[in-house]
VMD Tcl script that builds the backbone (N, CA, C; Angstrom):
set m [mol new atoms 213]
animate dup $m
set s [atomselect $m all]
$s set {name element resname resid chain x y z} {
  {N N MET 1 A 0.372 -1.547 -0.114}
  {CA C MET 1 A -0.470 -0.027 -0.011}
  {C C MET 1 A 0.702 1.260 -0.369}
  {N N LYS 2 A 0.493 1.656 -0.458}
  {CA C LYS 2 A 1.366 3.527 -0.814}
  {C C LYS 2 A 0.903 4.391 0.253}
  {N N THR 3 A 1.648 5.282 0.595}
  {CA C THR 3 A 1.288 6.702 1.393}
  {C C THR 3 A 1.529 7.912 1.082}
  {N N ASN 4 A 1.429 8.872 1.054}
  {CA C ASN 4 A 1.552 9.385 0.811}
  {C C ASN 4 A 2.047 10.657 2.370}
  {N N GLU 5 A 3.286 10.940 1.946}
  {CA C GLU 5 A 4.393 11.598 2.907}
  {C C GLU 5 A 4.260 12.801 3.131}
  {N N SER 6 A 4.530 13.333 2.019}
  {CA C SER 6 A 4.164 14.572 1.692}
  {C C SER 6 A 3.576 15.867 2.602}
  {N N GLY 7 A 2.018 15.568 3.253}
  {CA C GLY 7 A 1.331 15.769 3.555}
  {C C GLY 7 A 1.731 16.768 4.862}
  {N N ILE 8 A 2.628 15.709 5.215}
  {CA C ILE 8 A 3.294 15.935 7.555}
  {C C ILE 8 A 4.636 16.563 6.618}
  {N N THR 9 A 5.395 16.212 5.951}
  {CA C THR 9 A 6.065 17.820 5.383}
  {C C THR 9 A 5.867 19.155 5.172}
  {N N LEU 10 A 5.205 19.189 4.512}
  {CA C LEU 10 A 4.340 20.514 4.140}
  {C C LEU 10 A 3.529 21.196 5.119}
  {N N LEU 11 A 2.803 19.966 6.358}
  {CA C LEU 11 A 2.301 20.519 7.653}
  {C C LEU 11 A 3.622 20.966 8.347}
  {N N SER 12 A 4.736 20.009 8.663}
  {CA C SER 12 A 5.713 21.008 9.695}
  {C C SER 12 A 6.114 22.387 9.051}
  {N N LEU 13 A 6.386 22.309 7.831}
  {CA C LEU 13 A 7.218 23.435 7.005}
  {C C LEU 13 A 6.107 25.058 7.317}
  {N N VAL 14 A 4.437 25.191 7.521}
  {CA C VAL 14 A 3.608 26.285 7.657}
  {C C VAL 14 A 3.741 26.297 9.264}
  {N N ILE 15 A 4.301 24.820 10.046}
  {CA C ILE 15 A 3.959 25.090 10.965}
  {C C ILE 15 A 5.395 26.151 11.217}
  {N N THR 16 A 6.003 25.610 10.684}
  {CA C THR 16 A 7.408 26.700 11.659}
  {C C THR 16 A 7.588 28.168 10.718}
  {N N VAL 17 A 6.957 27.830 9.496}
  {CA C VAL 17 A 6.918 29.621 9.380}
  {C C VAL 17 A 6.006 30.282 10.021}
  {N N ILE 18 A 4.909 29.660 10.462}
  {CA C ILE 18 A 4.067 30.711 11.474}
  {C C ILE 18 A 4.867 30.847 12.833}
  {N N VAL 19 A 5.073 29.856 13.478}
  {CA C VAL 19 A 6.426 30.113 14.480}
  {C C VAL 19 A 7.257 31.222 14.200}
  {N N LEU 20 A 8.278 31.155 12.998}
  {CA C LEU 20 A 9.015 32.119 13.572}
  {C C LEU 20 A 8.284 34.031 12.717}
  {N N ALA 21 A 7.393 33.170 12.413}
  {CA C ALA 21 A 6.836 34.716 12.004}
  {C C ALA 21 A 6.363 35.520 13.509}
  {N N ILE 22 A 6.084 34.564 14.341}
  {CA C ILE 22 A 4.938 34.944 15.704}
  {C C ILE 22 A 5.986 35.423 16.054}
  {N N LEU 23 A 7.973 34.960 16.345}
  {CA C LEU 23 A 8.535 35.521 17.064}
  {C C LEU 23 A 9.287 36.725 16.144}
  {N N ALA 24 A 9.376 36.538 15.071}
  {CA C ALA 24 A 10.005 37.797 14.823}
  {C C ALA 24 A 8.781 39.080 15.412}
  {N N SER 25 A 7.906 38.792 15.277}
  {CA C SER 25 A 6.647 39.947 15.463}
  {C C SER 25 A 6.621 40.423 16.907}
  {N N VAL 26 A 7.169 40.003 17.694}
  {CA C VAL 26 A 7.079 39.951 19.314}
  {C C VAL 26 A 9.113 40.687 19.291}
  {N N LEU 27 A 9.830 39.964 18.842}
  {CA C LEU 27 A 11.346 40.528 18.729}
  {C C LEU 27 A 10.882 42.739 18.285}
  {N N VAL 28 A 10.056 42.274 16.694}
  {CA C VAL 28 A 10.148 43.848 16.556}
  {C C VAL 28 A 9.810 44.607 17.692}
  {N N ASN 29 A 7.967 43.795 17.893}
  {CA C ASN 29 A 7.600 44.890 18.972}
  {C C ASN 29 A 8.333 45.415 20.245}
  {N N LEU 30 A 9.222 44.297 20.783}
  {CA C LEU 30 A 10.041 44.834 21.411}
  {C C LEU 30 A 10.989 45.945 21.541}
  {N N SER 31 A 11.827 45.280 20.676}
  {CA C SER 31 A 12.474 46.245 20.100}
  {C C SER 31 A 12.257 47.530 20.186}
  {N N LEU 32 A 10.816 48.222 19.583}
  {CA C LEU 32 A 10.501 49.285 18.728}
  {C C LEU 32 A 9.805 49.854 20.238}
  {N N GLN 33 A 9.514 49.575 21.154}
  {CA C GLN 33 A 8.404 49.574 22.069}
  {C C GLN 33 A 8.830 50.714 22.857}
  {N N ASP 34 A 9.391 51.426 24.251}
  {CA C ASP 34 A 8.637 52.744 24.434}
  {C C ASP 34 A 10.517 51.799 25.560}
  {N N ASN 35 A 11.331 52.148 26.183}
  {CA C ASN 35 A 12.373 51.855 26.649}
  {C C ASN 35 A 12.840 50.091 26.054}
  {N N GLY 36 A 12.339 50.437 24.894}
  {CA C GLY 36 A 12.295 48.413 24.044}
  {C C GLY 36 A 14.488 48.672 24.169}
  {N N THR 37 A 14.597 47.445 23.165}
  {CA C THR 37 A 15.855 47.509 22.807}
  {C C THR 37 A 17.378 48.681 22.648}
  {N N ILE 38 A 16.441 49.692 21.865}
  {CA C ILE 38 A 17.127 50.680 20.717}
  {C C ILE 38 A 16.978 51.895 21.642}
  {N N ASP 39 A 16.139 52.202 22.879}
  {CA C ASP 39 A 16.172 52.905 22.933}
  {C C ASP 39 A 17.127 53.558 24.442}
  {N N VAL 40 A 17.002 51.095 24.759}
  {CA C VAL 40 A 18.033 51.511 25.749}
  {C C VAL 40 A 19.963 51.538 24.856}
  {N N MET 41 A 20.572 51.136 23.691}
  {CA C MET 41 A 21.047 51.257 23.732}
  {C C MET 41 A 21.774 52.866 23.322}
  {N N LYS 42 A 20.668 53.544 22.952}
  {CA C LYS 42 A 21.130 54.835 22.309}
  {C C LYS 42 A 21.078 55.679 23.537}
  {N N GLN 43 A 20.749 55.583 25.097}
  {CA C GLN 43 A 21.127 55.819 25.833}
  {C C GLN 43 A 22.731 55.275 26.566}
  {N N ALA 44 A 22.499 54.340 25.785}
  {CA C ALA 44 A 24.025 53.506 26.664}
  {C C ALA 44 A 25.338 54.334 25.851}
  {N N GLN 45 A 24.761 54.414 24.767}
  {CA C GLN 45 A 26.024 55.382 23.916}
  {C C GLN 45 A 26.279 56.899 23.927}
  {N N ASN 46 A 24.464 57.515 24.774}
  {CA C ASN 46 A 25.240 59.026 25.172}
  {C C ASN 46 A 25.912 58.504 26.054}
  {N N LYS 47 A 25.659 57.716 27.458}
  {CA C LYS 47 A 25.836 57.741 28.574}
  {C C LYS 47 A 27.782 57.386 28.673}
  {N N PHE 48 A 28.167 56.927 27.500}
  {CA C PHE 48 A 29.453 56.393 27.347}
  {C C PHE 48 A 30.211 57.626 26.563}
  {N N SER 49 A 28.760 58.136 25.435}
  {CA C SER 49 A 29.890 59.586 24.875}
  {C C SER 49 A 30.087 60.168 26.268}
  {N N ASP 50 A 29.270 60.475 27.066}
  {CA C ASP 50 A 28.957 61.612 28.487}
  {C C ASP 50 A 31.045 61.548 29.314}
  {N N GLN 51 A 30.795 59.831 29.788}
  {CA C GLN 51 A 31.881 59.157 30.412}
  {C C GLN 51 A 33.310 59.223 29.423}
  {N N LYS 52 A 33.581 59.298 28.303}
  {CA C LYS 52 A 34.381 59.734 27.307}
  {C C LYS 52 A 35.269 61.612 27.487}
  {N N ASN 53 A 34.084 62.010 27.082}
  {CA C ASN 53 A 34.279 63.501 27.308}
  {C C ASN 53 A 34.865 64.221 29.205}
  {N N TYR 54 A 34.078 63.575 29.726}
  {CA C TYR 54 A 34.571 63.683 31.203}
  {C C TYR 54 A 36.023 62.627 31.551}
  {N N THR 55 A 36.263 62.382 30.846}
  {CA C THR 55 A 37.464 61.686 31.269}
  {C C THR 55 A 38.453 62.285 29.957}
  {N N GLU 56 A 38.721 62.260 29.243}
  {CA C GLU 56 A 39.436 63.263 28.180}
  {C C GLU 56 A 39.702 64.633 29.019}
  {N N ASN 57 A 38.306 65.244 29.545}
  {CA C ASN 57 A 38.996 66.419 30.240}
  {C C ASN 57 A 39.632 66.230 31.444}
  {N N ARG 58 A 39.255 65.847 32.224}
  {CA C ARG 58 A 39.823 65.240 33.874}
  {C C ARG 58 A 41.661 65.262 32.393}
  {N N ILE 59 A 42.161 64.183 31.780}
  {CA C ILE 59 A 43.530 64.099 31.652}
  {C C ILE 59 A 44.089 65.409 31.015}
  {N N GLN 60 A 43.648 66.180 30.375}
  {CA C GLN 60 A 43.798 67.453 29.190}
  {C C GLN 60 A 44.215 68.333 30.692}
  {N N ASP 61 A 43.482 68.275 31.987}
  {CA C ASP 61 A 43.201 69.216 33.028}
  {C C ASP 61 A 44.420 69.001 33.897}
  {N N MET 62 A 44.889 67.785 33.867}
  {CA C MET 62 A 45.753 66.797 34.669}
  {C C MET 62 A 46.802 67.573 33.999}
  {N N ASN 63 A 47.184 66.924 32.876}
  {CA C ASN 63 A 48.108 67.506 32.047}
  {C C ASN 63 A 48.500 68.653 32.174}
  {N N ASN 64 A 47.316 69.437 31.887}
  {CA C ASN 64 A 47.754 71.130 32.521}
  {C C ASN 64 A 48.756 71.218 33.996}
  {N N GLY 65 A 47.823 70.744 34.932}
  {CA C GLY 65 A 48.847 70.322 35.780}
  {C C GLY 65 A 49.971 70.800 36.370}
  {N N TRP 66 A 50.584 69.387 35.863}
  {CA C TRP 66 A 51.718 69.507 35.784}
  {C C TRP 66 A 52.422 70.294 34.750}
  {N N ALA 67 A 52.283 70.746 34.053}
  {CA C ALA 67 A 52.820 71.590 32.828}
  {C C ALA 67 A 53.344 73.117 33.579}
  {N N ASN 68 A 52.508 73.107 33.959}
  {CA C ASN 68 A 52.165 74.577 35.321}
  {C C ASN 68 A 53.109 74.417 36.591}
  {N N LEU 69 A 53.396 73.046 37.010}
  {CA C LEU 69 A 54.338 72.763 37.982}
  {C C LEU 69 A 55.568 72.510 37.616}
  {N N LEU 70 A 56.223 72.618 35.896}
  {CA C LEU 70 A 57.168 72.153 35.650}
  {C C LEU 70 A 57.702 73.186 35.070}
  {N N ASP 71 A 56.635 74.427 35.273}
  {CA C ASP 71 A 57.193 75.941 34.404}
  {C C ASP 71 A 58.047 76.441 35.675}
}
mol reanalyze $m
mol bondsrecalc $m
mol representation Tube
mol addrep $m
């Protein structure tokens, strides 16, 4: 007796596509909402930039202080 097993393969493909679509929609929703991933990354970038500028200014102040002591 010949059986047709291609229907199971097609069904598993459809289920996989549906699950991937659901996961993608959840991921996009989490990324774009308030305090989502993108907003958190922008905040981290701003904090890093502020800290970098502060550190560079402190180093410059220390260098100026040493230059004044040595003059």
